[in-house]
MIMARZA-5021 format. One record per residue: residue in one letter; y, x, z of N, C-alpha, C in turn. Coordinates in pm, whole numbers, padded with zeros to 5 digits. Each point is the difference from the previous one (the first is absolute). Layout:
<sites>
["a", [Y, X, Z], [Y, X, Z], [Y, X, Z]]
...
</sites>
This chain:
<sites>
["x", [03820, -00856, 00571], [-00048, 00137, 00056], [-00030, -00031, 00169]]
["x", [-00119, 00046, 00026], [-00044, -00033, 00159], [00069, 00107, 00080]]
["x", [-00019, -00041, 00120], [00045, 00094, 00117], [-00069, 00121, 00009]]
["x", [00071, 00109, 00013], [-00083, 00123, 00007], [00044, 00088, 00130]]
["x", [-00036, -00003, 00103], [00044, 00066, 00117], [00024, 00131, -00020]]
["x", [-00109, 00083, -00070], [00024, 00143, -00019], [00107, 00026, -00079]]
["x", [00009, -00071, -00131], [00131, 00038, -00059], [00120, -00035, 00063]]
["x", [-00004, -00088, 00073], [00133, -00049, 00066], [00025, 00096, 00087]]
["x", [-00093, 00057, 00098], [00046, 00113, 00085], [00048, 00120, -00058]]
["x", [-00073, 00033, -00108], [00062, 00119, -00080], [00131, -00013, -00051]]
["x", [00030, -00137, -00054], [00133, -00021, -00034], [00097, 00029, 00118]]
["x", [-00023, -00069, 00126], [00080, 00016, 00100], [00006, 00159, 00046]]
["x", [-00105, 00065, -00014], [00004, 00134, 00017], [00094, 00076, -00078]]
["x", [-00005, -00026, -00128], [00089, 00068, -00096], [00147, -00052, 00037]]
["x", [00031, -00101, 00017], [00136, -00060, 00027], [00033, 00072, 00134]]
["x", [-00059, 00022, 00088], [00020, 00059, 00127], [00025, 00165, -00032]]
["x", [-00088, 00067, -00082], [00041, 00139, -00026], [00125, 00028, -00094]]
["x", [00009, -00122, -00089], [00126, 00030, -00073], [00128, -00004, 00076]]
["x", [00001, -00110, 00101], [00109, -00017, 00081], [00036, 00096, 00098]]
["x", [-00091, 00048, 00052], [-00008, 00138, 00096], [00044, 00126, -00079]]
["x", [-00031, 00012, -00114], [00038, 00121, -00070], [00154, -00024, -00032]]
["x", [00038, -00116, -00061], [00137, -00021, -00020], [00091, 00027, 00121]]
["x", [-00041, -00071, 00099], [00079, 00009, 00132], [00006, 00170, 00035]]
["x", [-00108, 00076, -00012], [-00004, 00137, 00043], [00093, 00064, -00093]]
["x", [-00010, -00030, -00147], [00088, 00075, -00093], [00149, -00038, 00020]]
["x", [00027, -00112, 00035], [00143, -00016, 00061], [00055, 00100, 00113]]
["x", [-00086, 00019, 00085], [00021, 00078, 00113], [00030, 00165, -00046]]
["x", [-00040, 00024, -00123], [00002, 00131, -00052], [00143, 00030, -00066]]
["x", [00064, -00096, -00023], [00143, -00007, -00081], [00096, 00071, 00096]]
["x", [00068, 00089, -00072], [00096, 00088, 00089], [00102, -00083, 00083]]
["x", [00046, -00103, -00071], [00105, -00081, 00068], [-00061, -00163, -00023]]
["x", [-00004, -00032, 00123], [-00052, -00160, -00014], [00126, -00084, 00028]]
["x", [00032, -00092, -00081], [00106, -00089, 00017], [-00063, -00132, 00063]]
["x", [00080, -00098, 00026], [-00043, -00131, 00040], [-00093, -00073, -00075]]
["x", [00007, 00013, -00133], [-00099, -00065, -00087], [-00119, 00066, 00001]]
["x", [-00007, 00123, 00016], [-00146, 00086, 00005], [-00065, -00038, 00144]]
["x", [00078, -00025, 00106], [-00046, -00026, 00136], [-00060, -00149, -00019]]
["x", [00068, -00092, -00054], [-00046, -00136, -00031], [-00139, 00006, -00074]]
["x", [00003, 00074, -00113], [-00122, 00021, -00072], [-00124, 00052, 00086]]
["x", [00038, 00101, 00084], [-00098, 00061, 00095], [-00058, -00105, 00080]]
["x", [00078, -00079, 00053], [-00044, -00087, 00104], [-00102, -00119, -00063]]
["x", [00077, -00051, -00120], [-00081, -00082, -00080], [-00142, 00058, -00028]]
["x", [-00008, 00102, -00066], [-00130, 00053, -00029], [-00089, 00040, 00114]]
["x", [00078, 00032, 00098], [-00093, 00046, 00131], [-00057, -00140, 00046]]
["x", [00077, -00121, 00027], [-00047, -00119, 00034], [-00123, -00037, -00100]]
["x", [00016, 00015, -00131], [-00111, -00044, -00104], [-00119, 00075, 00030]]
["x", [00019, 00131, 00031], [-00112, 00073, 00035], [-00081, -00038, 00101]]
["x", [00073, -00045, 00126], [-00087, -00053, 00110], [-00073, -00116, -00025]]
["x", [00068, -00091, -00084], [-00068, -00141, -00031], [-00128, 00030, -00097]]
["x", [00019, 00070, -00094], [-00116, 00028, -00095], [-00103, 00098, 00067]]
["x", [00050, 00079, 00086], [-00101, 00084, 00070], [-00073, -00070, 00089]]
["x", [00035, -00091, 00066], [-00052, -00098, 00097], [-00109, -00059, -00073]]
["x", [00045, -00066, -00130], [-00091, -00085, -00070], [-00129, 00076, -00053]]
["x", [00041, 00134, -00053], [-00110, 00090, -00053], [-00095, 00026, 00107]]
["x", [00036, -00011, 00128], [-00090, 00024, 00108], [-00060, -00111, 00057]]
["x", [00026, -00120, -00035], [-00066, -00117, 00052], [-00137, -00020, -00047]]
["x", [-00083, -00004, 00108], [-00138, 00000, -00045], [-00051, -00136, -00076]]
["x", [00060, -00111, 00042], [-00050, -00130, -00053], [00090, -00065, -00085]]
["x", [-00006, 00039, -00142], [00087, -00087, -00069], [-00083, -00043, -00119]]
["x", [-00110, -00051, 00038], [-00105, -00076, -00075], [00047, -00120, -00095]]
["x", [00100, -00054, 00064], [00050, -00126, -00068], [00155, -00001, 00004]]
["x", [00058, -00095, -00059], [00140, -00009, -00002], [00051, -00046, 00140]]
["x", [-00087, -00095, 00062], [00037, -00054, 00129], [00010, 00124, 00106]]
["x", [-00109, 00088, -00008], [-00007, 00110, 00082], [00103, 00091, -00020]]
["x", [00058, 00027, -00116], [00114, 00052, -00012], [00127, -00054, 00060]]
["x", [00011, -00121, -00036], [00122, -00072, 00047], [-00005, 00004, 00173]]
["x", [-00118, -00027, 00049], [-00014, 00024, 00150], [00065, 00145, 00041]]
["x", [-00060, 00093, -00059], [00040, 00119, 00036], [00135, 00033, -00004]]
["x", [00062, -00043, -00108], [00136, 00010, -00026], [00093, -00076, 00124]]
["x", [-00053, -00122, 00032], [00060, -00075, 00094], [00005, 00070, 00135]]
["x", [-00118, 00045, 00042], [-00023, 00072, 00134], [00084, 00114, -00010]]
["x", [00015, 00080, -00111], [00082, 00120, -00008], [00140, -00029, 00021]]
["x", [00050, -00113, -00063], [00132, -00053, 00008], [00045, -00034, 00155]]
["x", [-00106, -00071, 00053], [00017, -00057, 00131], [00019, 00117, 00108]]
["x", [-00080, 00108, -00030], [00002, 00134, 00101], [00144, 00071, -00014]]
["x", [00069, -00044, -00112], [00142, 00078, -00011], [-00001, 00140, -00048]]
["x", [00098, 00026, -00059], [00004, 00143, -00078], [-00001, 00113, 00111]]
["x", [-00039, 00117, -00035], [00008, 00113, 00076], [00145, 00035, 00031]]
["x", [00021, 00064, 00121], [00140, 00068, 00023], [-00039, 00156, 00021]]
["x", [00120, 00057, -00004], [-00020, 00142, 00047], [00051, 00102, -00118]]
["x", [-00049, 00102, -00006], [00063, 00089, -00100], [-00036, -00007, -00125]]
["x", [00078, 00069, -00093], [-00044, -00013, -00131], [00090, -00075, -00094]]
["x", [00071, -00096, 00057], [00082, -00094, -00087], [00136, 00047, 00033]]
["x", [00122, -00038, -00098], [00123, 00046, 00041], [00067, -00148, 00075]]
["x", [-00045, -00103, -00043], [00075, -00112, 00067], [-00139, -00113, 00024]]
["x", [-00003, -00016, 00120], [-00121, -00068, 00062], [00028, -00143, -00059]]
["x", [00098, -00067, 00008], [00028, -00122, -00045], [-00030, -00031, -00158]]
["x", [00041, 00107, -00059], [-00026, -00019, -00145], [-00149, 00012, -00040]]
["x", [-00076, 00092, 00077], [-00134, 00031, -00022], [-00080, -00124, 00052]]
["x", [00038, -00060, 00101], [-00058, -00127, 00041], [00012, -00112, -00106]]
["x", [00113, -00017, -00052], [00045, -00101, -00106], [-00088, 00043, -00109]]
["x", [-00016, 00109, -00046], [-00078, 00030, -00122], [-00167, -00024, 00005]]
["x", [-00023, 00031, 00142], [-00159, -00002, 00051], [-00019, -00144, -00014]]
["x", [00091, -00096, 00051], [-00024, -00159, -00007], [00000, -00038, -00140]]
["x", [00088, 00042, -00085], [00006, -00032, -00136], [-00134, 00028, -00071]]
["x", [-00056, 00118, 00030], [-00113, 00028, -00084], [-00125, -00089, 00041]]
["x", [-00001, -00035, 00137], [-00113, -00076, 00046], [00041, -00142, -00061]]
["x", [00097, -00036, 00007], [00048, -00151, -00048], [-00052, 00004, -00140]]
["x", [00054, 00089, -00082], [-00040, 00002, -00140], [-00160, -00023, -00024]]
["x", [-00074, 00090, 00068], [-00134, -00003, -00023], [-00068, -00131, 00059]]
["x", [00050, -00066, 00106], [-00046, -00119, 00046], [00027, -00094, -00115]]
["x", [00133, -00015, -00047], [00017, -00095, -00104], [-00073, 00012, -00119]]
["x", [-00020, 00120, -00049], [-00080, 00059, -00114], [-00139, -00045, 00004]]
["x", [-00056, 00020, 00124], [-00155, -00033, 00001], [-00021, -00141, 00049]]
["x", [00088, -00079, 00050], [-00014, -00135, 00041], [-00021, -00092, -00115]]
["x", [00061, 00058, -00128], [-00022, -00059, -00137], [-00141, 00014, -00028]]
["x", [-00076, -00109, -00051], [-00131, 00007, -00035], [-00029, 00068, -00114]]
["x", [00116, 00052, -00101], [-00061, 00074, -00105], [-00039, 00138, 00038]]
["x", [-00101, 00045, -00096], [-00056, 00114, 00036], [00074, 00141, -00071]]
["x", [00089, -00014, -00061], [00107, 00103, -00089], [00086, 00041, 00110]]
["x", [-00030, 00099, 00091], [00086, 00041, 00099], [00042, 00143, -00029]]
["x", [00112, 00038, 00045], [00036, 00152, -00008], [00025, 00055, 00128]]
["x", [00007, 00092, 00026], [00019, 00079, 00135], [00166, 00019, 00026]]
["x", [00074, 00003, -00101], [00135, 00035, 00012], [00081, -00119, 00015]]
["x", [00094, 00003, 00088], [00120, -00114, 00011], [00094, 00031, -00115]]
</sites>
């Protein structure tokens, strides 16, 4: 299977939309316990990672994708509103980026978008 940046970007966009919808759905629950807050922060972090990748202009090669991921990781996670626990959000943000770096560092072309 060859490298397909258009298909890859669409996959990232789909993953971002799915994560955002799940995080928003959790906010609509009448009672949010600790586990729901953890899930929200996890999916919120996932949304930011995949949304960033969906918007990256140059992912014409595996190396460009890896460079974009490394730059994004070096810039650090966002902070501010929207998450319940900033440290948990940051940990999940790093986990998704590290997963993708590991996944796309392997030379095989059969990659998924989900960790």
